[in-house]
C-alpha positions as CSV (number, residue, x, y, z in Angstrom):
1,X,-60.9,-18.7,49.9
2,X,-61.4,-20.0,46.4
3,X,-59.4,-17.0,44.9
4,X,-56.5,-17.6,47.3
5,X,-56.3,-21.2,46.2
6,X,-56.3,-20.3,42.5
7,X,-53.5,-17.7,43.1
8,X,-51.5,-20.3,45.0
9,X,-51.8,-22.9,42.2
10,X,-50.9,-20.3,39.6
11,X,-47.8,-19.2,41.6
12,X,-46.6,-22.9,42.0
13,X,-47.1,-23.4,38.2
14,X,-45.1,-20.2,37.4
15,X,-42.3,-21.0,39.9
16,X,-42.1,-24.5,38.5
17,X,-41.9,-23.4,34.9
18,X,-39.1,-20.9,35.8
19,X,-37.1,-23.6,37.7
20,X,-37.3,-25.9,34.6
21,X,-36.1,-22.9,32.4
22,X,-33.2,-22.1,34.7
23,X,-32.3,-25.8,34.9
24,X,-32.1,-26.0,31.0
25,X,-30.0,-22.9,30.8
26,X,-27.7,-24.2,33.6
27,X,-27.3,-27.5,31.7
28,X,-26.1,-25.9,28.5
29,X,-22.3,-26.0,28.4
30,X,-20.9,-22.8,27.2
31,X,-17.7,-23.1,25.1
32,X,-14.8,-21.1,26.4
33,X,-14.3,-17.6,25.0
34,X,-10.9,-16.2,24.2
35,X,-9.5,-13.2,22.5
36,X,-7.8,-14.1,19.2
37,X,-5.9,-12.1,16.8
38,X,-8.1,-11.1,13.8
39,X,-5.6,-9.9,11.3
40,X,-6.9,-12.0,8.4
41,X,-6.9,-15.4,7.0
42,X,-3.2,-15.5,6.3
43,X,-2.2,-14.4,9.9
44,X,0.1,-16.7,11.7
45,X,1.0,-14.7,14.7
46,X,-1.0,-17.2,16.9
47,X,-1.9,-14.6,19.6
48,X,-4.7,-15.3,21.9
49,X,-5.6,-14.4,25.5
50,X,-8.3,-14.6,28.1
51,X,-8.3,-10.8,28.2
52,X,-8.8,-8.1,25.5
53,X,-5.7,-6.5,23.9
54,X,-3.6,-6.5,20.9
55,X,-1.8,-9.4,19.3
56,X,1.8,-9.6,18.5
57,X,1.3,-8.2,15.0
58,X,-0.3,-5.2,16.8
59,X,-3.9,-5.7,15.6
60,X,-6.7,-5.7,18.0
61,X,-7.8,-9.2,19.2
62,X,-11.4,-10.1,19.0
63,X,-13.7,-12.5,21.1
64,X,-14.1,-15.9,19.6
65,X,-15.4,-19.1,21.2
66,X,-13.4,-22.3,21.1
67,X,-14.9,-24.9,19.0
68,X,-12.3,-27.7,19.7
69,X,-8.7,-28.5,20.2
70,X,-7.4,-30.7,17.4
71,X,-3.9,-32.0,18.3
72,X,-1.7,-28.8,18.6
73,X,-4.3,-26.5,17.0
74,X,-7.2,-24.6,18.6
75,X,-10.3,-24.1,16.3
76,X,-12.3,-20.9,17.0
77,X,-15.6,-19.6,15.6
78,X,-15.0,-16.2,14.0
79,X,-18.5,-14.9,14.5
80,X,-17.9,-13.6,18.0
81,X,-17.8,-14.6,21.6
82,X,-21.6,-14.9,22.0
83,X,-22.0,-17.4,19.2
84,X,-22.5,-21.0,20.3
85,X,-22.3,-22.8,17.0
86,X,-20.3,-25.9,16.3
87,X,-18.0,-27.0,13.4
88,X,-19.9,-27.7,10.2
89,X,-20.0,-31.5,9.9
90,X,-19.8,-31.2,6.1
91,X,-17.0,-28.8,6.0
92,X,-14.5,-28.7,8.8
93,X,-13.1,-25.3,7.6
94,X,-16.4,-23.6,8.6
95,X,-18.6,-23.1,11.5
96,X,-22.2,-24.2,11.6
97,X,-23.1,-20.5,11.1
98,X,-21.1,-20.6,7.7
99,X,-18.2,-18.3,8.9
100,X,-14.6,-19.7,8.5
101,X,-12.9,-21.4,11.3
102,X,-9.8,-19.6,12.7
103,X,-6.9,-22.0,13.4
104,X,-4.3,-21.0,16.1
105,X,-1.2,-23.1,16.9
106,X,-1.0,-24.1,20.5
107,X,2.7,-25.0,20.5
108,X,4.3,-23.5,23.6
109,X,1.0,-23.0,25.3
110,X,-0.6,-25.3,28.0
111,X,-3.8,-27.2,27.5
112,X,-6.1,-29.3,29.8
113,X,-4.7,-32.9,30.1
114,X,-8.1,-34.2,31.1
115,X,-8.5,-36.6,28.1
116,X,-10.4,-36.7,24.9
117,X,-13.9,-36.8,26.5
118,X,-13.3,-33.6,28.5
119,X,-14.6,-30.4,26.9
120,X,-13.5,-27.8,29.5
121,X,-11.3,-26.1,26.7
122,X,-8.7,-24.6,29.1
123,X,-5.8,-23.0,27.4
124,X,-3.0,-21.0,29.1
125,X,0.5,-19.7,28.7
126,X,1.4,-20.9,32.1
127,X,1.2,-24.3,33.8
128,X,-1.4,-25.1,36.5
129,X,-4.8,-26.6,36.8
130,X,-7.6,-26.2,34.3
131,X,-11.2,-25.4,35.0
132,X,-12.1,-29.1,35.5
133,X,-9.2,-29.5,38.0
134,X,-6.9,-31.5,35.8
135,X,-3.2,-30.5,35.3
136,X,-2.4,-28.5,32.3
137,X,0.3,-30.0,29.8
138,X,2.6,-28.2,27.6
139,X,1.9,-28.6,23.8
140,X,5.2,-29.4,22.0
């Protein structure tokens, strides 16, 4: 009987620890990942997509995560889709990981109009609703 009690207490402890771990992972907001043209620092083709493919200059697009939308420009981390770093607070041209920030013009694209506090990061080439349910607005 004592062994059964010890096993039950251990099982409750393990399940509790697992639920706390899952809650922490679920609470972390992942920044949106897009495929962005990676043809070099002087590239101005501004190609990006939610799906892999080639950009307008016929180079292969690469996964990058959105750092922020600054006016009519999207800022992406160039270290890949799996990275979760932020903009370096001491140098806005670099990510926290030290890689350069990729700037993409959003003119002619639609972005979420949920306001400055919203971080859903929805970008599209078509009008509609963004991830948080707000309407998308055209960047002019």
